[in-house]
C-alpha positions as CSV (number, residue, x, y, z in Angstrom):
1,X,-13.9,19.5,-16.9
2,X,-10.3,19.9,-15.0
3,X,-8.6,23.3,-14.6
4,X,-6.6,22.3,-17.5
5,X,-9.5,22.2,-20.1
6,X,-9.6,18.2,-20.4
7,X,-12.8,16.5,-19.3
8,X,-12.8,14.3,-16.2
9,X,-14.9,10.9,-16.4
10,X,-15.8,8.8,-13.6
11,X,-15.6,5.2,-15.0
12,X,-17.6,3.7,-12.1
13,X,-20.6,5.1,-13.5
14,X,-20.5,2.8,-16.4
15,X,-21.8,0.0,-14.0
16,X,-23.8,2.3,-11.6
17,X,-27.3,1.6,-13.2
18,X,-29.0,2.6,-16.5
19,X,-29.4,6.2,-15.9
20,X,-25.8,6.7,-14.9
21,X,-24.4,4.7,-17.7
22,X,-26.2,6.7,-20.2
23,X,-25.1,9.9,-18.8
24,X,-21.6,8.5,-18.7
25,X,-21.8,7.3,-22.3
26,X,-22.8,10.8,-23.4
27,X,-20.0,12.4,-21.6
28,X,-17.4,9.9,-22.9
29,X,-18.8,10.7,-26.6
30,X,-18.4,14.0,-26.2
31,X,-15.3,13.9,-24.6
32,X,-13.7,11.7,-27.1
33,X,-15.3,13.7,-30.0
34,X,-14.4,17.2,-28.9
35,X,-10.9,16.7,-27.4
36,X,-9.7,13.2,-28.0
37,X,-8.2,13.1,-24.3
38,X,-9.6,13.0,-20.9
39,X,-9.0,12.0,-17.4
40,X,-10.4,8.6,-16.0
41,X,-11.3,8.5,-12.2
42,X,-13.3,5.8,-10.4
43,X,-11.3,2.9,-12.7
44,X,-10.4,0.5,-9.8
45,X,-6.8,0.4,-9.7
46,X,-5.5,0.5,-6.3
47,X,-3.1,3.6,-5.7
48,X,-0.7,1.1,-4.3
49,X,-0.4,-0.5,-7.7
50,X,0.4,2.8,-9.4
51,X,2.7,4.0,-6.9
52,X,4.8,0.6,-6.9
53,X,4.9,1.0,-10.6
54,X,6.4,4.4,-10.0
55,X,8.8,3.4,-7.4
56,X,10.0,0.4,-9.7
57,X,10.5,3.0,-12.7
58,X,12.8,5.2,-10.5
59,X,14.8,2.0,-8.9
60,X,15.1,1.0,-12.6
61,X,16.4,4.4,-14.0
62,X,18.6,4.7,-11.0
63,X,20.7,1.7,-12.2
64,X,24.2,2.1,-13.5
65,X,24.1,2.7,-17.3
66,X,25.8,-0.8,-18.0
67,X,23.0,-2.7,-16.4
68,X,20.4,-0.5,-18.2
69,X,22.3,-1.0,-21.6
70,X,22.6,-4.7,-20.9
71,X,19.1,-5.2,-21.6
72,X,19.1,-2.5,-24.7
73,X,16.2,-2.8,-27.1
74,X,18.6,-2.9,-30.0
75,X,19.3,-6.4,-28.8
76,X,15.6,-7.6,-29.3
77,X,13.8,-8.3,-32.5
78,X,10.6,-7.9,-30.9
79,X,11.2,-4.0,-29.7
80,X,11.5,-4.5,-26.2
81,X,13.9,-3.3,-23.8
82,X,16.0,-0.3,-22.7
83,X,16.4,2.9,-24.9
84,X,18.6,5.5,-23.8
85,X,17.8,9.3,-24.1
86,X,17.6,10.4,-28.0
87,X,17.4,6.9,-29.1
88,X,13.9,6.8,-29.9
89,X,12.8,9.1,-33.1
90,X,9.4,11.1,-33.6
91,X,9.1,12.8,-36.8
92,X,12.7,12.6,-37.5
93,X,14.0,14.1,-34.5
94,X,15.2,12.3,-31.2
95,X,13.1,12.3,-28.4
96,X,14.9,13.3,-24.9
97,X,13.9,10.5,-22.6
98,X,14.9,7.3,-21.5
99,X,12.6,4.3,-21.3
100,X,12.1,0.4,-21.2
101,X,9.5,-1.0,-23.2
102,X,7.5,-4.1,-22.0
103,X,4.9,-6.1,-24.0
104,X,3.0,-9.4,-23.3
105,X,5.4,-12.2,-22.1
106,X,5.3,-14.7,-25.1
107,X,7.6,-17.1,-26.7
108,X,9.0,-15.6,-29.9
109,X,7.1,-16.7,-32.9
110,X,8.9,-18.8,-35.5
111,X,10.6,-16.8,-38.3
112,X,10.1,-18.4,-41.5
113,X,9.5,-17.5,-45.2
114,X,5.6,-16.9,-45.8
115,X,5.0,-15.8,-42.3
116,X,3.6,-11.9,-42.3
117,X,6.5,-9.7,-40.9
118,X,4.4,-8.4,-38.1
119,X,4.5,-11.8,-36.4
120,X,8.2,-10.7,-35.6
121,X,6.7,-8.4,-32.9
122,X,5.7,-11.6,-30.5
123,X,8.5,-12.5,-28.0
124,X,9.9,-12.2,-24.7
125,X,10.7,-9.1,-22.5
126,X,14.0,-8.0,-21.1
127,X,14.2,-7.7,-17.4
128,X,16.9,-6.2,-15.3
129,X,18.8,-8.6,-13.4
130,X,19.6,-6.4,-10.5
131,X,15.9,-5.8,-10.0
132,X,13.9,-9.0,-9.7
133,X,10.8,-7.4,-8.3
134,X,10.6,-5.0,-11.4
135,X,9.0,-7.6,-13.6
136,X,6.1,-8.4,-11.1
137,X,5.3,-4.6,-10.5
138,X,5.2,-3.9,-14.2
139,X,3.2,-6.7,-15.5
140,X,0.7,-6.3,-12.4
141,X,0.1,-2.6,-13.6
142,X,-0.1,-3.7,-17.4
143,X,-2.7,-6.3,-16.3
144,X,-4.7,-3.8,-14.3
145,X,-4.9,-1.1,-16.9
146,X,-5.8,-3.4,-19.6
147,X,-8.8,-4.2,-18.1
148,X,-9.4,-0.4,-17.5
149,X,-9.3,0.1,-21.3
150,X,-11.2,-2.8,-22.1
151,X,-14.1,-1.7,-20.0
152,X,-13.7,1.6,-21.9
153,X,-13.8,-0.1,-25.3
154,X,-17.0,-1.8,-24.3
155,X,-18.3,1.7,-23.3
156,X,-17.0,3.3,-26.7
157,X,-19.1,0.7,-28.5
158,X,-22.1,1.5,-26.9
159,X,-21.4,5.2,-27.1
160,X,-21.0,4.6,-31.2
161,X,-24.3,2.6,-31.2
162,X,-22.9,-0.7,-31.2
163,X,-23.2,-3.8,-29.5
164,X,-21.2,-3.7,-26.4
165,X,-18.9,-6.4,-27.6
166,X,-18.5,-4.9,-31.1
167,X,-14.6,-4.6,-30.5
168,X,-13.9,-7.9,-28.9
169,X,-13.5,-9.8,-32.0
170,X,-10.2,-7.8,-32.6
171,X,-8.8,-7.9,-29.1
172,X,-10.3,-11.1,-27.4
173,X,-7.6,-13.5,-26.5
174,X,-4.3,-11.6,-27.3
175,X,-4.7,-7.9,-27.3
176,X,-1.6,-6.3,-28.4
177,X,0.0,-4.6,-25.1
178,X,2.8,-2.3,-24.9
179,X,4.0,-0.4,-21.6
180,X,6.5,2.1,-21.7
181,X,8.1,3.2,-18.5
182,X,9.7,6.6,-18.9
183,X,12.1,9.0,-17.6
184,X,12.1,12.3,-19.0
185,X,15.6,14.2,-17.8
186,X,15.5,17.9,-17.5
187,X,17.0,20.2,-20.0
188,X,18.6,23.6,-19.9
189,X,17.0,26.5,-21.3
190,X,18.2,27.1,-25.0
191,X,18.1,23.4,-25.8
192,X,15.6,21.3,-27.4
193,X,12.5,20.8,-25.3
194,X,11.3,17.7,-27.2
195,X,10.7,15.2,-24.6
196,X,8.2,13.5,-27.0
197,X,7.7,14.9,-30.6
198,X,4.2,15.8,-31.7
199,X,2.4,12.5,-32.7
200,X,-0.7,10.5,-32.5
201,X,-0.8,6.9,-30.9
202,X,-1.4,3.9,-33.3
203,X,-3.4,1.5,-31.1
204,X,-7.1,1.5,-29.8
205,X,-6.7,3.5,-26.6
206,X,-3.7,4.9,-24.7
207,X,-3.4,5.6,-20.9
208,X,-0.9,7.5,-18.8
209,X,0.1,7.7,-15.2
210,X,2.1,10.4,-14.3
211,X,4.1,11.6,-11.2
212,X,3.7,15.2,-10.2
213,X,5.9,16.7,-12.9
214,X,3.8,18.1,-15.8
215,X,5.0,18.3,-19.5
216,X,2.3,16.4,-21.4
217,X,0.4,18.7,-23.8
218,X,-2.7,18.3,-26.2
219,X,-3.2,19.7,-29.4
220,X,-6.4,21.9,-29.1
221,X,-7.9,24.3,-31.2
222,X,-6.3,27.4,-29.7
223,X,-2.9,25.9,-29.2
224,X,-1.6,23.2,-26.7
225,X,-3.4,22.2,-23.8
226,X,-1.6,21.0,-20.5
227,X,-2.6,17.7,-19.2
228,X,-1.3,18.3,-15.9
229,X,-1.0,15.3,-13.3
230,X,-4.0,14.6,-11.5
231,X,-4.0,12.5,-8.2
232,X,-4.9,8.9,-9.0
233,X,-6.5,9.7,-12.4
234,X,-5.2,8.3,-15.5
235,X,-4.9,10.4,-18.8
236,X,-6.6,8.5,-22.0
237,X,-6.6,9.1,-25.5
238,X,-7.9,8.0,-28.6
239,X,-5.6,5.9,-31.1
240,X,-5.6,5.6,-34.9
241,X,-7.6,2.1,-34.7
242,X,-10.6,3.7,-33.1
243,X,-10.2,6.5,-35.9
244,X,-10.3,3.9,-38.5
245,X,-13.1,1.9,-37.0
246,X,-15.4,4.9,-36.7
247,X,-14.4,6.5,-40.0
248,X,-13.1,9.5,-38.4
249,X,-16.2,10.1,-35.9
250,X,-13.5,9.5,-33.3
251,X,-10.1,11.1,-34.2
252,X,-6.7,10.3,-32.9
253,X,-5.3,13.5,-31.3
254,X,-1.8,14.9,-31.7
255,X,0.1,15.3,-28.2
256,X,3.7,15.8,-27.1
257,X,5.8,15.9,-23.8
258,X,7.8,18.9,-23.0
259,X,11.0,18.3,-21.2
260,X,11.1,19.1,-17.6
261,X,13.6,22.2,-16.5
262,X,17.3,21.4,-15.7
263,X,17.5,19.9,-12.4
264,X,14.1,18.1,-12.4
265,X,12.9,15.0,-14.1
266,X,9.6,13.4,-14.9
267,X,8.4,9.9,-14.6
268,X,5.4,8.2,-16.3
269,X,4.0,4.9,-17.0
270,X,2.4,4.6,-20.4
271,X,0.3,1.8,-21.7
272,X,-0.9,1.4,-25.3
273,X,-3.8,-1.0,-26.0
274,X,-4.1,-2.5,-29.4
275,X,-5.9,-5.0,-31.3
276,X,-4.8,-8.4,-31.9
277,X,-1.9,-8.2,-34.6
278,X,-3.6,-10.9,-36.7
279,X,-6.8,-8.9,-36.6
280,X,-8.3,-6.2,-39.2
281,X,-10.1,-3.2,-38.0
282,X,-13.7,-3.3,-39.0
283,X,-15.5,-0.3,-40.4
284,X,-18.6,0.3,-38.1
285,X,-22.1,1.1,-39.4
286,X,-22.6,4.1,-37.3
287,X,-26.1,5.4,-36.4
288,X,-26.9,8.0,-39.3
289,X,-26.7,11.0,-36.8
290,X,-23.1,9.9,-35.9
291,X,-22.3,8.9,-39.8
292,X,-23.4,12.3,-40.7
293,X,-20.3,13.7,-38.5
294,X,-17.6,11.3,-39.7
295,X,-15.3,13.0,-41.8
296,X,-13.3,9.9,-42.6
297,X,-9.9,8.9,-41.3
298,X,-6.8,10.7,-41.5
299,X,-4.8,10.2,-44.8
300,X,-1.2,11.2,-44.5
301,X,1.3,10.0,-47.0
302,X,3.8,10.2,-44.3
303,X,1.7,8.1,-42.0
304,X,-0.2,5.5,-44.0
305,X,-2.9,3.6,-42.0
306,X,-3.5,0.2,-42.6
307,X,-6.8,-1.8,-41.4
308,X,-4.5,-4.9,-40.7
309,X,-3.2,-4.3,-37.3
310,X,-0.1,-6.1,-37.3
311,X,1.0,-4.0,-40.4
312,X,-0.2,-0.9,-38.7
313,X,1.9,-1.7,-35.5
314,X,5.1,-2.9,-37.2
315,X,5.1,0.2,-39.4
316,X,5.4,2.5,-36.2
317,X,8.1,0.5,-34.7
318,X,10.2,0.3,-37.6
319,X,10.2,4.1,-38.1
320,X,10.5,4.9,-34.4
321,X,13.4,2.6,-33.5
322,X,15.8,2.5,-36.8
323,X,18.7,0.9,-34.8
324,X,16.4,-2.1,-34.1
325,X,15.2,-1.9,-37.7
326,X,18.5,-2.0,-39.3
327,X,20.0,-4.8,-37.1
328,X,16.9,-7.2,-37.3
329,X,14.7,-6.2,-39.8
330,X,16.8,-4.9,-42.7
331,X,14.4,-6.7,-45.3
332,X,11.7,-4.6,-44.6
333,X,13.4,-1.1,-44.7
334,X,15.2,-1.9,-48.0
335,X,14.7,0.7,-50.7
336,X,12.7,-2.1,-52.8
337,X,10.4,-2.7,-49.8
338,X,6.9,-1.4,-50.3
339,X,4.1,-0.7,-47.7
340,X,2.2,-3.7,-49.1
341,X,5.5,-5.7,-48.3
342,X,5.5,-4.9,-44.6
343,X,2.4,-6.9,-43.4
């Protein structure tokens, strides 16, 4: 356990021989089950790649506002690009962070009658013209952390009594990737401290690399637990798709970010690994001992969970970015639209 109370796992032990692997899987199952958040060390991503990502983030946020707004997310039907502070909504309230959202580099899918609405999420990124190295730094980091989370998915499959490749059919080829490069500006005492409001993540697994300014907090039984920055470590947490697949044996954990004090800011690189948008989350047959502890996945009328991955992903994007939804997807948010119509 770290001083903050979050478990610390060494991923290199997953490939260090049978005995080390079994101990690692037991620790992973315990960390995921009891907390839902943990630090990962021994992941193999070079420090230089992580630090290059942070440096690229600072270069981007130092650009004049006009250059950042030139690639504003509202211009992208695929929810890619820059969002100024207060432009993303969590639980009905604005988050005080500016960010750029980046996904897999793909051509836009055709938009035609009869195609599922979630196909609109596929498309190109927007890149700052003034920073030609930004694209390479972010995509290199995204590729490296994707490999980390795929290794963890293999480990989770084994920890749940499944074949090591149990999740591969829903992510092989084209997993849904989303990187958020984020700056949290400081705020004076007395103002709202919502950097990001309390929420759960919608994908399979999420990963965060932080600078040295704290603020990430995890909901625990006794209150909020600080996930303080830890040198060279990633913070990893469970998403809703793993909760669905395990029938609630694994649970997506509520977390938030508290704004830094005035005169400080916080930079983080966040990555969200989801299944392929065309996939359907399977219901795993857990071993009896684990199945007896599975309480069922969360059923929240304000946040319905869909086994169809594209529908689950699009739901969250429409809710978090109402300006993009209104400009590009008004047909999906009309009063007559139903959740069944979203997929």
